[in-house]
C-alpha positions in Angstrom: 133.3 68.5 -82.5 135.3 65.4 -82.0 137.6 66.4 -84.9 138.2 69.8 -83.4 139.0 68.4 -80.0 141.4 66.0 -81.6 143.1 68.7 -83.4 143.4 70.8 -80.2 144.8 67.8 -78.3 147.4 66.9 -81.0 148.3 70.5 -82.0 148.3 72.3 -78.6 148.8 69.6 -75.9 151.1 67.3 -78.1 149.0 64.2 -77.6 149.6 61.4 -80.3 146.8 61.3 -82.7 146.9 57.6 -82.5 145.8 57.7 -78.9 142.6 59.9 -79.6 139.5 57.9 -80.1 136.0 58.6 -79.0 136.2 55.7 -76.6 139.6 56.5 -75.4 139.7 57.6 -71.7 141.8 60.4 -70.4 144.3 58.1 -69.1 144.5 56.2 -72.5 144.9 59.5 -74.3 147.6 60.5 -71.7 145.7 63.6 -70.5 146.8 64.3 -67.0 145.1 66.9 -64.8 147.4 69.6 -66.1 146.6 68.9 -69.8 142.8 69.0 -68.8 143.1 72.4 -67.2 145.1 73.6 -70.2 142.2 72.2 -72.5 139.6 74.0 -70.5 141.3 77.2 -70.9 142.0 76.7 -74.6 138.3 75.9 -75.2 137.1 79.2 -73.5 139.7 81.4 -74.9 139.9 80.1 -78.6 136.3 78.8 -78.9 134.1 80.5 -76.5 133.1 77.1 -75.0 133.0 77.2 -71.1 133.8 73.8 -69.8 135.5 73.6 -66.4 138.4 71.2 -65.9 136.4 69.5 -63.2 133.7 68.7 -65.8 136.4 67.5 -68.3 137.8 65.3 -65.5 134.5 63.6 -65.0 134.0 62.7 -68.6 134.2 59.0 -69.3 136.0 59.3 -72.4 137.1 61.7 -75.3 133.9 61.4 -77.1 132.1 62.5 -74.0 134.3 65.7 -74.0 133.4 66.3 -77.6 129.6 65.9 -76.6 130.0 68.5 -73.9 131.7 70.9 -76.3 128.7 70.4 -78.8 126.2 71.0 -76.0 127.9 74.2 -74.7 128.6 75.5 -78.1 124.8 75.1 -79.1 123.9 77.0 -75.8 126.0 80.2 -76.7 
């Protein structure tokens, strides 16, 4: 799911692909709170993955966000 998350961040939220690594924090990837809210809505609308923006904000890094996506997708 990391590759999917990276694609979303680059294509939809205009994040530089160079900033997105599994170990990158939200700050390092330049994801502000508005971008995280948008990401939460995109995941639910386009992928059927429900992860609240609060949960995404609590993730330590991009890799953890991708793991959440994998877990939620498997639960559907």
